[in-house]
C-alpha positions as CSV (number, residue, x, y, z in Angstrom):
1,X,97.3,94.4,63.3
2,X,97.7,96.5,66.7
3,X,100.6,95.9,69.1
4,X,100.1,95.3,72.9
5,X,102.1,95.9,75.7
6,X,102.8,92.6,75.7
7,X,104.5,92.2,72.5
8,X,107.5,94.5,73.8
9,X,108.0,94.2,77.9
10,X,110.7,93.6,79.4
11,X,110.8,90.4,81.4
12,X,111.8,88.7,83.9
13,X,111.1,91.6,86.4
14,X,113.6,91.7,89.2
15,X,111.5,92.5,92.4
16,X,112.1,93.2,95.8
17,X,110.6,92.9,99.4
18,X,109.0,95.9,100.9
19,X,111.5,95.6,103.6
20,X,114.0,95.0,101.7
21,X,117.2,97.5,102.4
22,X,118.2,100.6,100.9
23,X,121.9,98.7,100.2
24,X,120.3,95.9,99.6
25,X,118.6,97.9,96.8
26,X,121.9,99.4,95.2
27,X,123.7,96.4,95.0
28,X,121.0,95.0,92.7
29,X,121.5,98.2,90.5
30,X,124.9,98.5,90.7
31,X,125.1,94.7,89.5
32,X,122.4,95.1,86.9
33,X,121.1,97.1,84.0
34,X,118.5,97.6,84.6
35,X,117.0,101.2,85.7
36,X,113.7,100.0,87.6
37,X,112.8,97.5,90.4
38,X,109.3,96.5,91.3
39,X,108.2,96.1,95.1
40,X,106.1,93.4,95.7
41,X,103.7,93.4,99.3
42,X,103.1,90.4,101.2
43,X,101.2,88.5,99.1
44,X,103.5,89.1,96.3
45,X,101.1,91.8,94.3
46,X,103.1,95.3,93.0
47,X,102.5,97.7,95.6
48,X,105.1,100.0,93.9
49,X,108.2,101.0,91.8
50,X,111.9,102.2,92.5
51,X,113.8,103.9,89.6
52,X,117.8,104.4,90.4
53,X,117.1,108.3,90.6
54,X,115.2,107.2,93.2
55,X,118.0,105.6,95.1
56,X,120.5,108.4,94.1
57,X,118.5,110.6,96.1
58,X,118.2,109.0,98.7
59,X,122.2,108.2,99.2
60,X,124.3,110.3,101.0
61,X,126.9,111.1,98.6
62,X,129.6,110.6,101.1
63,X,129.2,106.7,101.4
64,X,132.6,105.0,100.7
65,X,134.4,108.3,101.1
66,X,137.1,109.2,103.3
67,X,134.6,112.0,104.9
68,X,132.2,109.1,105.4
69,X,130.0,109.5,108.5
70,X,127.8,107.4,110.6
71,X,124.8,109.4,109.7
72,X,126.0,108.8,106.2
73,X,125.6,104.7,106.5
74,X,122.8,105.0,108.0
75,X,120.5,105.9,105.2
76,X,121.6,102.3,103.5
77,X,119.6,100.7,106.5
78,X,116.2,102.3,105.3
79,X,113.5,100.4,103.8
80,X,112.0,100.0,100.2
81,X,108.6,101.1,101.1
82,X,110.4,104.1,102.8
83,X,111.3,105.6,98.7
84,X,109.6,103.1,97.0
85,X,106.8,105.1,94.2
86,X,103.4,104.1,95.6
87,X,100.8,106.0,92.9
88,X,101.8,103.3,90.7
89,X,100.2,103.2,87.3
90,X,100.1,100.1,85.9
91,X,98.6,98.4,82.5
92,X,97.9,94.8,81.9
93,X,99.5,92.5,79.1
94,X,96.8,92.8,76.5
95,X,97.1,97.2,76.6
96,X,97.5,98.4,72.9
97,X,101.3,100.0,73.4
98,X,99.7,103.1,71.6
99,X,97.7,103.8,74.9
100,X,100.4,102.5,77.3
101,X,102.5,105.1,76.2
102,X,100.2,107.8,76.6
103,X,99.7,107.0,79.9
104,X,103.6,107.1,80.6
105,X,103.4,110.7,78.8
106,X,100.6,111.8,80.5
107,X,101.7,110.8,83.9
108,X,105.7,111.8,82.8
109,X,106.8,108.4,84.8
110,X,109.5,106.3,82.7
111,X,108.1,102.8,83.5
112,X,104.7,100.8,84.3
113,X,104.5,97.3,85.7
114,X,102.7,94.8,83.5
115,X,100.4,93.0,86.1
116,X,98.0,90.3,85.6
117,X,94.0,89.9,86.9
118,X,95.9,89.4,90.8
119,X,98.3,93.0,90.6
120,X,101.3,90.5,90.3
121,X,104.1,91.6,88.3
122,X,104.4,89.7,84.6
123,X,106.2,92.5,82.8
124,X,107.4,96.0,82.6
125,X,107.6,98.5,79.7
126,X,109.9,101.1,80.1
127,X,110.0,104.2,77.5
128,X,113.3,102.8,76.7
129,X,111.2,100.0,75.3
130,X,109.0,102.0,73.5
131,X,112.1,103.5,71.9
132,X,113.1,100.3,70.8
133,X,110.3,99.3,69.2
134,X,109.6,102.3,67.8
135,X,113.3,102.3,65.9
136,X,112.7,99.0,64.7
137,X,109.2,99.8,63.3
138,X,110.7,102.7,61.2
139,X,114.0,100.9,59.9
140,X,111.6,98.0,59.1
141,X,109.7,100.6,57.3
142,X,106.6,99.8,58.8
143,X,106.3,103.3,59.6
144,X,106.1,106.6,57.4
145,X,107.0,110.1,58.7
146,X,103.0,110.8,58.1
147,X,102.2,108.7,61.1
148,X,104.3,111.1,63.5
149,X,102.4,114.6,63.9
150,X,105.7,117.4,64.0
151,X,105.5,118.8,67.7
152,X,104.2,122.8,67.5
């Protein structure tokens, strides 16, 4: 029986608004164990994603240090819509896991929001979710080495 994204997606998903500050986003990542947040538009639709790497690229390394300057702390006032990935690739809950994983590899992305017909986020699928599922399948003996061709 084919496995769908809904089977392994992570829920609930932490979402933020487009106007949330980088300072707020930084606290979200510091207080949680996930690596991506979904950005919602005014109607609650999924419009972007921010990874912990995106955040790090936009933070000054001098924040909280003795050499911190006003310009360093000014970056904390930037907004989610200024740093989010807008070219969003998303999937539906019924999407086959194999297809979703292929999209992630082809687009070189580490996560995809799982959205309903109204583009509202109902979950998130990450490479970590795919690997976790794959390992569980291999440990259960459901996957054989023959199913996974070796890279050239």
